[in-house]
N, C-alpha and C positions, 0 to 999 in steps of 0.2 A: 483191555477196557471194553466195554459195552457198545454195541453198534450205536452212532451217531442216529442213524436213518429210524432204526425201531424206537428210541428215546425222543424222536423231534418235539411230540405234543406233550413232552414232562419239562425239557430241560431245553437251555441253547445250547448249542453246538457250534464248534467251527472246525472246519476240514484246512491243514495247512498246506501249502504249497511252498517252493523257493523262490521267488523272481527275483532279479538283480536286484540290487539296492540304488535309489535312484529312480527307479521308476515307479509310477504310480499308476498299480492297478484298478481296475472296473471292476465293481459286482455285477453278475450275470443280472438281467432285467426280469430272466424267469424266476430267479431265486428271490426268496426274502428270509427276513429272519424277526425271528415272532420274540421278545421278552418282555414280561412282564415287571409291573412296579413291585410288587412284592417278592417274585426272584431277585431283584439287585437289593431289595434290604435284606433278603435271608443271607445273600451273599458277603454284602459289603457292611452289614449291621449298624447302616446310618438311616436317620429317618430319611423318607424318601414320600414328598407330596407328588399325588398323582398329577400326572401333565396332560394338557387336553391333548386326545389325539388327532390326526386329522382325518377329515373324512376319507371314505375308498377313492384312491385314486388320486388323493392330495401325494404332493410329494414327501419322501420320504427325508427323515431328520439325522444327517451324518454328522458327528460330532470331529472325527480326523479318522485319516486312513488307514493307518497302519497301528498294530497292538504293539510293535515296537520297532527299532531300527533295521532289525533282522528276521522279522516275521511276516508273511503275507498280508492280507488282508483277511477279514472276518468272512467268511464265504459261506452260506447256510445251504442247505440241501432240506430246509422244512418247507412245507406247505406254501405257496405263493399266496396267500389270502390275503395278507396284509402288508401296509408299507413298511419298510425297513428302518430297522432303529437300531443304532452300530454307537455302543460306549468301549472306546476304546483308550489305550495312554498315548500319551505325545511321542514326538521322534526323537526329543533330546533327554535324555531320563539321567537323573544326576545317579553317580555310583553308589549303590550301597546296596544291601542282601536283600534279595529276591524273595517271595513267598509264594508256594506253588497253590496255584488257584483250586477250588471244588471241584470234584468230578461231578459232571452232572448226573451220573448213574449214581449206585450205591456206595459214592463214600471213597472211589477210585481217586487217586491221584493223577490229575490231567497232566498231559506232557508237558517239558519246559518252555515249548514255546508260545505258551499261552500264559506264560508269567503276569502276574500285574503289576506297576510301580505306581508309586503317589506322584501324581501329576504336579510339577515345578509350577510357577508363581508364572503366569504372563502365556502358559501355553493356550491352545485354540481352545482345547476341552475347557479347559481352567475359567476362559471368558464366556464361552456357553455355560456352564454350570457353578458358578460363583457362590452359589446357594450351599453348595456340597462341600464339607468340612475335608481335609485330606484325613485317612485314618490307612490303617493296613489292615489287611484282609486275618480275617481268623482261618488258623489250619484246621479246623474242625468239620467235619462234612454236615451240610445242612442237615441230613438225616438223622443227625447222631445230636444228644443231648449235651452242652457242655457251657460253661462257667466264662461268659468271654471277657471278661474280667481278668482272668488266670491268665491268659493267651500272653505271650511277650509281643508286645509293639516292635515296628520299626523304628531304629534310631530318628529326632530330629534332625531336619536339615539345617544346612549351616546358616541358613538367610535368619532360622528362626532363633529368639532371643533366649538364652538358657535360663531356665528357671532356677535360683538362689535358694539352698536350702538354709533358712532360718538359725541364725546364731544363737546357741545356747547362752542360757544368763553367765556361763562362765566366761564364756568369750565375750560378752558386751562389757562384761565387768573388765576383762583384761581391757579390753581396748581403751575402755574410758580412763585406765589405771595408767599404760602407757600416754597416753593425749595432755593426763595431767604432769606425767614426769617431764614429755618434752617440752610442755611448758615451764618448767622449773629448770629445766638444763642448757635450755636455747634462748633464754630470755637476756643473757648477757654477752656483751661482745668485750674484746681484749681491754683491758684498763679498768673493767668493771662498770663500763658505759652499759645503759640499758638497749637492747635491740630497739625497743619502741621508741624510744625518744631521740637515740642516734644514727640510726640505722639511715643511709642515704640509698636508695634504690638506683642503680645501674642497669643499664639495658644490654640485653644479651645480643647478639649477632648471629644471625644464619651463617655459618660457613657449609661450603661445599667440597667436595674431593675432584681432583684433576687426574686423570687416569693417563700415567705415561708408561709408554713400551718403550723397551728398549731394544738393542739390535734383533735378537728374536724375542716379537712380541707375544709367539705362544709359551715362550718361558720366560720371560721376562716383564712381569706384568706389576706394576707399581703404582699405589694410590697414593697423592699427598694431597695437603690444604692449598687449594685456591687462595690467593693472596686477594683480598677484594680491595679497589679502588673506595677513597672517600665516600667519594658518592654514590658509590654499592655499599657500602657500609652502613650508611646512613637509610637506604633503601631496606635494608635487612635485617633492621632493629626489632628486637621483639618485647616484652615484658614479661615481669615474672609469671604472671598468669598464663601464657601460651607457653610455658616450655614442655607441658605434656600435649597440646593441641594440635592435631595434625590438621596439615593445609587437604591430604589425599584421605582416599578411604583406607590407606596402610595404617596402623596402628602404630604410636609409638614405642616398642618396648624396649629398646637399650639408646639410651641420652650418652654422651658423652659432654660434660662440661669443661672447655678449656680454659687457660687461664694461665698469665705471669704470675713468678710469684709474687704474694701479697696482693695481688689484685682483688681478693675475697672471695674464692670458693668456699671455703668453709662458712664463713660468715653467711655466703649467701645461701647454702644447704642449711645453716642453722633455721635462715627466715622460712625455708620450706617448710619446714618441720613446723613450726609455727603457725603456718599457714593451715596445715593437716591437721596440727589440735585444735584449730579455732575452727575448724569444715571446713574451708576454703577450697580442699583438695577431695571431695564427696566421690570420684572414683573411686579411692582406695580405701581399704576397711583397715590395712596394717600398712604401718612404714616402719622398716628396719634399716638403721643407721652404723654402719660398719668401718673402721680408720684402719687400712691397711699399714700405718705407723706400731700400730702394738701387734701386728698378727706375726706368730710363727711360721714361715712360709714352707718349712723343712717338714714337720711333723704329719705324717698322716693316720690321726687320730681323729678326724672333725666329721660328725654327719651333715647333712642341712639342717635336721632338729638344732643340735650344738649351734651349729653356726650362728641361726636366728637368735636364738635365748640365751646363747652363753658367751657369745662373743661382740652381739650388737650394744649399743648404749639402752636399748629396751630394760625395764626394771625387770627382777625375778618375778616368773611366772609359775604361780600353785600348783596347775594341774594344765600342763604344758602339751601333755599327749590329745587333749582334748582341743585344745587350741591349734594345735598343729595339724590336726585331723580336718579341721574348718578350713585352714590355709590349703590344703591339698586339695580342697575341692572348690576352692574357688581363686585361684592363682591369679587372676586377669584382676582381681584387687589387692595385689600386693604390689608395694614399692620397694624394693633393695639399693642402699645406695652404699656404694663404694667411694669415703674420702681418699684421698692421698694416693689414688691409683698408680702414682710415679715412684711409691718407695718400694713397685716390686724391682727385685734387684735385676731377676732375670729375665728376659720377655721371650726367649728363646723357645719353641714350643708350649706357648701358655695355652694354648687353643686345641693342641693337638691329643689329648688325655682328659675329654671332658668328664666330670661326676654323673654316672647313668641313674642311679637308684634315689631317691629321695629319703628313704629309710633308715635302715640300721649303717647302710655299708659305710667303712669310714674311707676317708677320702684326706688330700692338702688342703689348702684353703684356695691354692692356685686351682685345683681339679673340682673343685666347688663353685667358685666364679667361672669357669669356663663352661661348666654344664648347665648352669643359671645364664650364661650371655650367650650360649649356641641352643637356648630351649630344651635341652638334654631334660634338667630335671625342672619341676616346675613351669613347664610351660606357659606362657601367656601372663606371666608376671613382667613388672618393667623393672629394669636396670639402670640404674644412672649411677656412673662414673665421672670423677674428678680427678682432671690433672694437668700438666703441665705441657702444651703441644710440642716441647722443643724437646723432650726427654723422652718419648713413651713414642708409641701407636701404630707402628706399622699395618701389625696382625691386626690389633684391635679396629682400627678407624675404617677397614673394608667392610666390615659386617656390622658397623651403629648404622641405628636407622635416623638418627640425627644427630647434628654437629653444633654445638652453641658455645660461641666464645663471650667472655665476660668481659664485657669492655670496664677501661677505668674511669676516672673521675673527670667529667669535663670541667671546663673553667668556673661554671656555672655551680656545678655539685662542691669545686673546692671550698666555694665563697657558703656555700650550705652547711657543709661538712663544719667547717670552722666556726660559723656561728652556732650550730648546736654543740660544738666542744667545748666554748668559754659561753658561760650562760650568760655574765656580764657583757654588757652593750659596748661599754668602754674598751673593754678588754677583747673584743670581739673586732674593732677597729684598727686599733693598735696591730694585733697580732696580724690582720689579713696585710696590710699594707706591709708589714716587714717580710710577709712571704710574697708579696709583689714585686720589692724591690730586691730581693734576690731572683733574679729569672731562673737559674737555673734549679734554685730550691721548690720555684713554682712550677717548673714543667715535671720535675721529681713527682710533686703533690698528685699529679694525675694515677699513679700507685696508690689505693689507699691506704695500704699498710705506710707508708713512708708519708702520706699526709698525715695519719695520725701520729709518726715518728716525731715530725715536724711541729705539730701542737703540743705534744708533751713537752718537748726541749722549751717550746717558749713559754711554758705555764713555768718549768723552773730553772728559769734563767737566774743567774745568780741578778744578773744585773739586768733592768728592764732596758736599758741604752745599748745592750750586745747585739750584733749581727747577724746573723743566721752563714753557717757556715756555708763555704761555695765550692765543696768537692759532696760526692756521697760518703768518700772514705771519711772525713771528719765530721758530718753529720753523724754516722753509726758509731764514731769513735767518741762524740760527745754524750751521744745520748745514754750508750752501754755504760759510761762512767758514772754518769746521774742514776742512773737506774742502782746501779753497786752502790753508790753514798748514800741512797736514800734507805737501800736495804740493811744497810749496817747501822745506820743510824735509829731504824725502826727497830733494831735488836740489839737489846742492851747485853747479850750475851757476848755478841761480837765485836761489841765496844769495850769491853772490860779484857776479853782474851785476846789473842791475834790473829791478823787481819786473816780474810777468807785467802785461800790458796789460786791466786790468780791464774798462775802459769799450768798448774796443774786443770785448771780449767779449759783452759785454752786447748791442754794437749788433750782433751777427751773432746772437743769439739775435733782437733784435727783428725782423729782415730776415725770418729763417724762420719766425716767425711769424706776418709779415703775409703770407709765402705760404706757408702752411699747412704748412710742412715740418720737420723736425728737422736737415736738414745743414749743415755747417759747411763756411763756405767755404775748398777747399782752397789758397787764395793766401794765407791766414792765415800770421803767423810761427811757424819753426819753436817757438819757444818758449813760445808761448802755445796751440800744439796738444798740446804734449808735457807744459805744467802741465794743461791740461783733463783729457788722459787718463791722467795721475798721481793726479789726484784725483778721476776718476769721474765727474766732470761730465760726459766726453765719451765715447763708447764708438766702437770701431774696428771696422768690417765688411769682410771680403774678400770682393772681386768677381773675376770672372775676367778684368776690364781691370784694377782698379785699387784701392786703398783708399780707403774712406770713412769719413769721421769723423761723428757723430752727437753730440746733446744726449742724456743718458743716459733721460731722463725727461721728460714735462709739466712736474713741478713745476718743476724746476731749470731748463729753459729759462722759462717764466712769470715764474719771480722774476728773472732776469738782465733780461728783456723789462722787466718793471715798472719796474726798477732804470733802464733806460736811459729810459724815460718821466721817472721823477721826477728824476734828478740831470743829462741832458743838454742842455747849452741850445739845443742846436738843436731840442729839443722845448718849443713853447708851450703855456702854460695850457690855450687849448681842447683840443689833442691828450689833453692829462694828462686833461680832464674828461670824453673822448667813451670814453674807456679804463678808467673809473673808475665807478663807481655803474650803477644801472641807465638807462639810457633812459627817458624819459617816452613817448617817442613808440613807436606799436607798430610791428616790425620781425619779421621771419622769425627761427623759434627758431634761439639761437646755439648754437654748441657749447660741450661741456664746457672746453674752451681758454679760449675767452672768459670764463666764468664764473670760472673758478681768475685770469684775469688781471687781471681787475676787484678782486677781493681784495685781489689782491699789491699795486696800485699803491692801493688805500687804506688799507692798511695800511703800505705804506711813507710816502707823505706826511705820516701821522701816527707813525710811528716816533720815540722816543725818540734824542738823543744817542749816536753810534755808540761801541760797546765799543771798546779795541784788537782789531785783527784781525778789524773787521767786515769787508767790503765795501763799506759805506756810506762814502760821505766826507763828512767833516766841514766841508769847504770849500766844499759848493755850497750857497749860500742856495736854497730852496725855499718860501720863505715865499709867494711869490706865486702858486704853484701850489697851496699848502696854502690858501691864501685861498678859489680859485676852487673848489675841490673843496666848503669849508664852505658858499658860496653855493648850489653845485649841489645839497647836501642838505637844504637849508634850503627851496628851491623844489619837493620832490620832493612827488609827492601819492600816497601806496599807495594808496587806495582807486579808481585808477583803473590798479592793475598788473594782471593776469593773474596765478594762484597761481605759476607757476614765476617770475616777474621780482619779485614780491613776497619769495620765500623769498630769493633773491640778495640782496634790499636787506635783508633782516637779516642775513646776511651779512656784506656790505660796512662795516655799522654797529658789527656786531660786532668787526670786525677794526681798526676807528678805535682800539677802547679807552678811549672818550670816554665818559663818563657824559651827558653835554649832547644828544649826537645820539642816545642811547637813549630820553632822554626824549621831544626833539622826535618821534621815531618813534614812540612809544606815544600823544601826543599828537593825532597826524593819521590813526594808524590807524582803520579804520572798524568798526563795532561786528560785523559780522560777516564775521569772519576765514574765506576758505577757502584752502585748500591741495590743492584736490581734484585730482590728476590729476598733482600733482606727486612724484615716487617720494623719501620723506622716508628717509634712512639716518641713524644714530644720532648723528653728529655736525651735520645737520641740527636734530634733536629737540632736541641740547641748546642749541644758539642760541637757538631759537623758546621754549625755556623761560626760558634765561636773562635774554632782555629782556621775556618777559613778569610775570618774575616781582615787578617795580617796577610794574607796572599798578595794583595795589591802590592803593598809596600816592597815585597821581594819580587814586584812585577812579573807574578807567576797566574795564569788566567786559565781555567779548568772548564770542559766540556763533562756535565752531570749527568749521571743517568740512575734516575727515579724510579723506572718503572718497576710495578709487582712490588712497593713498598707500601702502601698505603698510608702515605704521608698524608697528614691532614691541610685543608686548602690555607691555615693560618702559618703551617710549618713552609709549603710551599713558597708562599708570600716572601718567606724570609729570606729563604736558599737562593730565590731568583733577582730579588734586591740584592745580593751580594756584587758588589764590581768586580770580584775576580770570576764570574759567573760568566764565560759567554756564549754558552748556551746550554740549553737542559733537554732533559725529555722525560716527560711523567705520562701519566692515563690521561688522552686526549679529555675524558669528561670533565675530568679533575681543571686542567689546563685552560677549559672551556669556562667553568667556576671560581677559578683566577680571573680571568680577564673582567667575566662580569661584575665579580667584587671589586676590581680595582676601579671600571667604570662606574658602578654604583657608589663610589666613594670621591668621583670626581679626580679621582688621582691619573690624569691622561699620561702624566711622564712615562710612569712607572709601568701606565698599560702599554704605550708603547714600547717598553724595553720589554717587555714579557712576550709580548708577540712576536719580536723581531728575534729575541733568545729562545723561543721553542723551535725544536727539530725535530723530523721525523726518520732522518736519515744517519743508519739504513733503518728501514722500516722489515721488522720481523714480527708477521702476526702466529703467535702459537697457542692463543687460546682466543676464546668467541668474544670477549667484548673489544679485543685488538680490533676486531672488523667491525662491530657492531655501533663504534662511537665514529668513525670515518665519514659516512653522511651528514653527521651533524655540523661538523669541522669543514669537508665540502662546498655545505650549505651556505657557512659564513663567509668562506671565500667568494662564493659567486656572488653571494647577497652585498657582501662589504658591509656586514653588521652582525651585532649580535642577536641571541631571539630574542630578547625582551625588551629591544632597545631600535630605535629610529635610524641613527645617525652615530656613527662611530669612527672620525677624524682618520684614527691610527690603524684601520684595516680600508682607508681608501684605496689602498694598492693588494688589497686581498692577504692572503696567508702565504707568509716567504715558505715554511715549514711544509706546504704542498707544492710551490714554486719549484722549490731546491731538491725536492725527494729526486734521487737518481736508484736506489735500489730498495726491491720489495721483497719480500719472501713469503708466499702464504703459504702455512705449515700447518695447516689446521685437520689435516689427513681424513680417512676415509670415513668418520663419523660426523664432524662438522663441515668439512672441506665443502660438499654440494650443497649443504644447506645454503652459507654464507655467501658462495662464490657469486649469487647476483648483488648482493651487496657490494662485492672489490667492483663487479664490472660497473656498478653506478658511480663509482669515484674515478676508476681508470680515466677518461677523459679530461679531468682537472689534472692530472698528473704529465704536465708536456714534457717535462726534464727527466723521464725516467729512462733508464739506461738498462737497468738488470731487474728481468720479471720472472722469478721462479715459481712457477705453480706444482712442482712434482707431488706425486703420489696424494692426489685428493677427490680420483673418481670423478670428474667433471661431466666423461661423457661425451657423445656428441652435441647433446644439447649445451652443453659449456662451451663447446667449441664453438658452437654457432655465435652464441654470445658473446664469446670471445671477438669473435671474427667481425661482428658490429664495431668494436671500439679501437681496433687497433690502428686504425688509419689517423687515431689522435696520438699516438705514441713513437710522435716523427724523430726524436733521438734512441727509442729504445735499441739498445745491441745486442742483450742477449735473450732468448725467450726458450724458457725450459717446461714443457710440457710432458715429461716421461709420465711413464705408469699412471695415465688417467682415463683408459678405456675407451680410448678416441678411435672409431673406427672409421669407414670411407667416407661416409656421410659427412662425418664431420672434420676429416682430411681436404673433402672437398671444398665446402664453405671458409676453411681457413686459408688454403689454399690462393682464392682468389683476393684474400684479404692480405696476405704476407709481403705480395707484390709491392703494396701500397707503405710498405715501411722501406724508405730507401736506406736507410743506417744498419739493420740488422745485420749482424755478422757472425752470431752463432745461434744455430735452433735446434733442440733436442727432441725429439719425438720417440724417443727410445722406451720399450717396452709396451708399446698400445697394442691396438687391433688392427693396424692398418693391411688392407690389404692387396690386390692389383689394382684396384681400382684405384684405391688412397692412393701406391704408386703410383699411376700414372697420371694424377692430377699435379702432383708433388713436381714430377717430371716437365710438365709444362710451363711452372711457375719458375724453375731454376734457374733459366738464363737471363729470367728479369730482374732477379733476384744479385743486383751488382756486387753489394758488398758481401754479402755473404762467403764467411770463411769455412764454416763447419758445420756439417750438416749431420747428424746422427738418428738412423731410423732402425737400429739393432732390435733385434727380439720381437719382430712385428709378424705379420701372416702374408706377407706377399711372396709368393714363390721366383723363380728365376724369370717369367716374364716380367712383373714387377722391378725385379732387380737388371733388367736388359734394360728396361726403361729409362730408369735414374743415372745407369752406368754413359747412357747415351746422352743425356740432357749433361752427365758433368761433360762432357766434351768442349758445350758451347760456354761454359763456365771458367775462364782463365782465372776468375780472383780465387776460387774453391782451393783450399790447403787440404779437408779432409771430408770423406764419405764414408760413413759405418752404415752398412748395410747387412750384416753377418745376420742369419736367423734358420733355424731348423727346415724352414720351407724350400730352400734354396738347395740345389743337388751341390755336393761339396764340387764337383767338378766345374758345374758352370761358375760358380763363386771364384774359384782358380784362375779360370780363363780371365775373370774379367778385373781382376784385380791385375792381373799379368799385363792388360791392356792398358790400366791405368794405375800406378802407383799410390794416387791418392785415395783410392778405396781401400780399405783398412779393415783385418779381420778382430777378434777380440783384443 
């Protein structure tokens, strides 16, 4: 490289050193650096206006200290006749390719430490030179000529908006064609009803995940859906326009749409496609709708292009190569929808072998989904999957950006839908009256599919005076029979020939159920397929290779499957019992399909004599199967069932429609009923209430746990009002909502009962909301009034649940424990009957221990205090020790696994004699030495009531510990 001193009058030069990082170097006063605007313009290739230079002796203009984080300042050895002007890069530079600057002498490349980077927005130099655009440096020497337009620019920063390539005409034509096609195929709902005229918008609910850790948190980490309370669900409501809107800066690139069978996931997706076709989703150029029902998941002969163009509902594309090339250039404008995701039979390893290439490589459909979902191919596209929450998702949930649940119909939605279904106003009123008169059917109508089914039955009832059925089995039995009747009457060939082979249709349904699919064997008779399609029991899907027939919905297929089990001579009693009524032995969580089948089998076994036109055969003798089911019901032990299976037992007993089985269930129920963790819908609440209402006649009373059930306030009101319910435990915010509802309706008698029945004992805080809602309850207790009222006579004595709370377990762990511990401290003074306080593994530290010491004086009944594994040190123990002596009733204290040293042990030793009723002290695995152990051992001699002192830890010499243990047998080792 040329000598910089010799060329100082020609070009600017910098000498490098290596100062320590973080130290701001200084520029020697005798040195200066002269840089003309022409030179800058030559190097940077930017327009540069002449800046007014200060007069001689003026201050230098310095933009930033260093060239980059690893280089020294620009130090000139040039002639010191002018002020110093330094133009350098910022300290923090985004990673990217660096281009070597030009040498000040004949084109030689400068050393790497003088590399130039693009200035990020917001840097000091950026603020000083806002008029200068960000550009890359030309690699050509300024003394050599070249075309700057031929030079390769640096890649744009991530913050810059990507310039989209303009879509060719063939792409625009294809998009227009797809939108037109979407408007045609998505405009009709089931039963031929128009989407625009009959669709009822249901709300979406934003769901969250709960991280659960097993015995070894490093090896066992599981995420599951948090069950929201009714009040939380109302706050988390979204509408259709917010599906792809993000509340934070992170885009929603993977969305899971959750919903039970029949809640309308497919219809909602059709509605979204119509929105896109009408221009309501402008962020997407392309929408591809795929249905897992019709996919062959075993073959490895699919490419990404084939998946999008051949297997989706999109029409044929004449120039698929050009369109696909454009899709690859703008993936963030592509929405890919996977409907019926729960039809994947095997979820094991779903995300382990993703597709890597978007071009001609062949994969299975599962690999292509995995590649799209994990952004290995077409990175930036948005993926929407629809599935049932009970059947799927452990692998997929944890990687999904957004979880949305499709809510069912509200009572207002049911009325709106009924009015849309029946155009005639006189029929609307009559139909709605019949639905409301049959409370169980009205509760079922919260499911949109069952609401449609009910309206269909009302529309085609032979006699307008007929009442609606009282069970789900009877409802679907009547509707399916009516569908087949209408299909036969509408098909002249079926009327003249023999009737369709219903047992064969039932057998096909059962085979599909066993294989976890809805596909109908294509080899079935033409007449049977024609009848099924005509009746709406089957639906047809067009694929690129063939036409496939599937059962229309889960309820229809399961009813036909149950009919096969009950009436087929090839099915014995043992198989019937295995598929009806919940099994006593614990098995893995069964899916929604199995739940519905159990209800239908139980209902059909006890179905009364079939009517004319029924799909039930009167010639089949099912007495042996009925007897086997009865025997199984009599052997059931409800107290051994987990909440979800107990709920299914309630439903199966209800479907029998027999009073003797209801009485048998009530007789065997445990006094403490728990549905905790089972998400209760309106029909679940109705069935529980219906069966429990007869318990008072049997002189049975229950305490019911409704935590984490998302039971609506209307359902909570029904259950709490039952005479047989002595006490209940529900979400605190929902309970307060119930009290306010009763107070506003001037139902003071039931308000008083609801306040008295509410209990919190034992209180186990495992989720954030368990603690967040407590301060509001304590405020009601102290002020003796509800938040929005002046005076509530029923609260004259406060809230009994707080007065009688004896056991509290704070189990929020290291993630949420320290944050929410102050809220617990706020409510503790009101829990004057508390006897058991467990705060283990919450890392409250010394600050938390200090806060706790300030409220312990109010817990005069406390017998057990567990502060194990909370990072409490000497400072915290010193504060606690002073307060512990003020608890006269304390019998057991655990400080196991903290950070208590000798000083803390000494403070404990000082107060031990004052804790007259203390029997057990556990200070194992702390940090005190033989000095602290000796102090505690000496204090133990003055504690005649003490039964055990556990103080082993690695800091105490073994010999010392053995000596202390021999002196007092109450000192225990591990």
